[in-house]
Each structure stands twice: as structure tokens, then as C-alpha cells.
C-alpha positions in Angstrom: -9.6 1.6 -39.6 -12.3 2.7 -37.8 -12.1 6.5 -36.8 -12.6 7.6 -33.0 -16.0 9.5 -33.4 -17.4 6.2 -34.9 -15.9 3.3 -32.4 -17.1 6.0 -29.9 -20.9 5.4 -31.5 -20.5 1.4 -31.5 -19.0 1.1 -27.9 -22.2 3.6 -26.4 -24.7 0.8 -28.3 -22.8 -2.0 -26.9 -23.6 -0.4 -23.5 -27.0 0.1 -24.3 -27.3 -3.3 -25.6 -26.0 -4.4 -22.2 -28.1 -2.2 -19.7 -31.2 -3.5 -21.4 -30.5 -7.0 -19.5 -30.1 -5.2 -15.9 -32.9 -6.0 -13.4 -33.7 -4.5 -10.0 -34.8 -5.3 -7.5 -37.0 -4.0 -4.3 -34.5 -2.8 -1.9 -32.8 -0.7 -5.3 -35.9 0.2 -7.3 -35.5 2.5 -9.3 -31.8 1.5 -9.9 -31.3 -1.5 -12.2 -27.9 -3.5 -11.7 -26.6 -6.6 -13.4 -26.0 -9.8 -12.2 -22.3 -9.2 -11.1 -19.7 -6.0 -12.8 -19.6 -5.8 -16.4 -16.0 -5.0 -17.1 -15.7 -2.6 -19.6 -12.5 -3.4 -21.3 -14.9 -6.8 -22.6 -17.4 -4.7 -24.4 -15.2 -2.5 -25.7 -13.8 -5.4 -27.1 -16.8 -7.3 -28.2 -18.1 -4.1 -29.8 -14.6 -2.9 -31.7 -12.5 -6.5 -32.1 -9.2 -5.8 -33.7 -9.4 -1.8 -33.0 -9.8 -1.8 -29.0 -6.9 -1.5 -27.7 -7.2 2.1 -29.6 -10.0 2.8 -27.9 -9.8 5.3 -24.4 -12.3 4.0 -22.0 -11.8 7.0 -20.1 -13.7 9.3 -23.2 -16.9 7.7 -21.9 -16.9 9.6 -19.0 -18.9 12.9 -18.6 -18.2 12.9 -14.5 -16.0 11.7 -11.8 -18.2 11.6 -8.0 -15.6 10.2 -6.1 -11.9 9.9 -6.4 -9.9 7.8 -4.4 -5.7 7.7 -3.6 -3.8 5.7 -1.4 -0.4 6.4 0.3 0.7 3.1 -2.0 -0.1 4.4 -4.8 -3.7 2.5 -5.1 -6.6 4.2 -6.5 -10.1 3.9 -7.0 -13.2 6.0 -8.6 -16.5 6.1 -9.3 -18.3 7.9 -12.5 -21.0 8.8 -14.9 -21.5 7.5 -18.6 -25.0 8.9 -19.9 -26.6 6.8 -22.9 -29.1 7.7 -24.8 -33.2 7.5 -23.7 -32.6 9.0 -20.6 -30.3 6.2 -19.0 -27.1 7.1 -17.0 -24.1 4.5 -16.4 -22.8 4.4 -12.8 -19.0 3.1 -13.4 -15.7 2.7 -10.9 -12.2 2.5 -12.6 -8.9 0.6 -11.1 -5.8 0.2 -11.9 -6.9 -3.2 -12.5 -10.8 -2.6 -14.5 -13.0 -0.2 -15.5 -16.7 -1.6 -14.6 -20.2 -1.0 -14.8 -22.4 -1.1 -11.8 -25.6 -0.3 -11.9 -27.9 1.9 -14.1 -30.6 4.9 -12.7 -32.9 7.2 -15.1 -31.9 10.9 -15.2 -35.7 12.0 -15.2 -36.5 9.6 -12.6 -38.9 10.5 -10.0 -36.7 9.1 -7.3 -32.5 11.0 -7.3 -30.5 8.3 -8.9 -27.2 9.2 -7.9 -27.8 10.1 -4.5 -29.6 6.3 -4.0 -26.7 5.2 -5.3 -24.4 6.6 -3.0 -26.9 6.0 0.0 -27.1 2.4 -1.0 -23.1 1.7 -1.9 -22.4 3.3 1.8 -24.8 1.5 3.6 -24.0 -2.0 2.4 -19.5 -0.7 2.0 -20.4 -2.2 -2.2 -21.8 -5.5 -1.4 -25.0 -4.3 -3.6 -23.4 -3.7 -5.9 -21.0 -6.5 -6.2 -17.6 -4.4 -4.9 -15.7 -5.1 -2.0 -14.0 -1.6 0.0 -10.6 -3.6 1.4 -7.7 -1.6 3.1 -8.0 1.4 4.7 -9.9 5.0 4.7 -7.6 7.2 1.3 -5.6 9.4 2.1 -7.0 11.6 -0.9 -10.6 12.2 -1.5 -12.0 14.3 -4.6 -15.6 14.3 -5.3 -17.9 16.3 -7.4 -20.7 15.8 -4.6 -22.9 19.0 -3.9 -22.3 19.5 -0.4 -19.5 18.7 1.9 -22.3 17.2 4.5 -23.2 14.9 2.0 -19.9 13.9 1.0 -19.5 13.7 5.2 -22.6 11.4 5.8 -21.6 8.8 3.1 -18.2 8.3 4.6 -19.7 7.9 8.1 -22.2 4.7 7.1 -19.5 3.4 5.0 -16.7 3.2 7.7 -18.6 2.0 10.3 -20.0 -0.8 7.8 -16.9 -1.3 6.8 -15.7 -1.4 10.2 -12.9 0.8 9.4 -13.7 3.2 13.1 -10.1 2.7 14.1 -8.5 2.8 11.3 -9.6 6.4 10.6 -9.0 8.0 13.6 -5.7 6.6 13.1 -5.2 8.1 10.0 -7.4 11.4 11.1 -4.3 11.8 14.1 -7.2 10.8 16.6 -6.3 7.3 18.3 -8.9 6.9 21.5 -12.8 6.0 21.3 -14.6 9.1 20.6 -18.1 9.4 22.0 -19.6 10.5 18.2 -17.8 8.8 15.2 -18.8 11.6 12.7 -16.6 14.3 14.4 -13.4 11.5 14.0 -14.5 11.3 10.2 -14.8 14.6 9.9 -11.6 15.0 11.3 -10.0 12.5 8.8 -12.1 13.9 5.5 -10.5 17.5 6.2 -7.0 16.0 6.2 -8.1 14.0 3.1 -9.9 16.5 0.9 -7.1 18.5 -0.8 
């Protein structure tokens, strides 16, 4: 039986190997992405074999960027995982699985976290192989540095995902407002706790 520290080292080494296979596209540079999101549990099983059941994937998380919760108990989380050589991974988790969506360099001349969030919102997740479904979350937690940045993220995300009516209803405003940003702000004030 190997210790927890050795387990984590093996998993991190396996992740570094997996990330080398990521590619970039002109529209994503300097981010790099796998062909499809990589399931973390699969990488852990390969790295640890029969010890995988004892490994807690949440120990890899350095920071939660976004955490959404819905009234039915469903949740989704976007989080960061730092690797050696200045690489950070953008990962997501849900009750079903945890996945690697993209990687970026910490020392890049472009703020890779900001770019990742912009692309996530502007494509409703499609660029990273994920799909936004259901209505807006009833609860949001975020480590984003400003409320304006969080508001901009949700305005773009909800417009691209065609969730305007759902957002208005969740924010307590059913009519067609002239500025969707105000509707999102009203919803966000209720959802952020």
C-alpha cells in the first residue's frame, strides 16, 4: 500500500504526461485542449491501479473558480489544478465525474484564466467539450476578483445559451427588459450567497 503523498505524486506525473498530448488552435491560443475532456477518474485508475479507490480527487484542487448549485441538488464546479513547469489545468466536476478541460501556462503573456472564462461563456462550454443545460443555477460561489467580471461572464453565457427567459424568471422579472444585463444582475444578486 502506498502513502497518500506518493499517490498524489503518481497522479500528478500521470497528469503531466496527459497534458503533453493537448493541442492548441488559433482561436484558443495560448490555451491547450484535449480532443475531448479527459476524465480524471480514468487517469487516477491508470496511475494508481488497485489503490485508485483510496484517492480523493478533491485533494488536487488548488482553487475553485465557480461553483453552481441548482434547487434540485445538482451542482457543477470549475476549478484549477497546478502542475509543475508552470502549467495550470482547468477542470470541472459534477456528481458524475471530474474532467480536465484545458491547460494554460501561469507565466503566459495572456491571462489564461480570463481567456478560459471568456471562451467558456462565449461558446456556452462547447469549445471545451461541455454543454450548458437546465436553467440558471439558484446559487453561485465564485473566486473571481470583481463582481463586474462575474456579471460579464454570466451575461455572455446566458445570451449564448439562450437562457434569457429563464434568467428573467429566476430574477423575479418576467417582462422583456431593454437591458438583459440588468436582468442578469438582479438574478446574480439573488444567486450569490
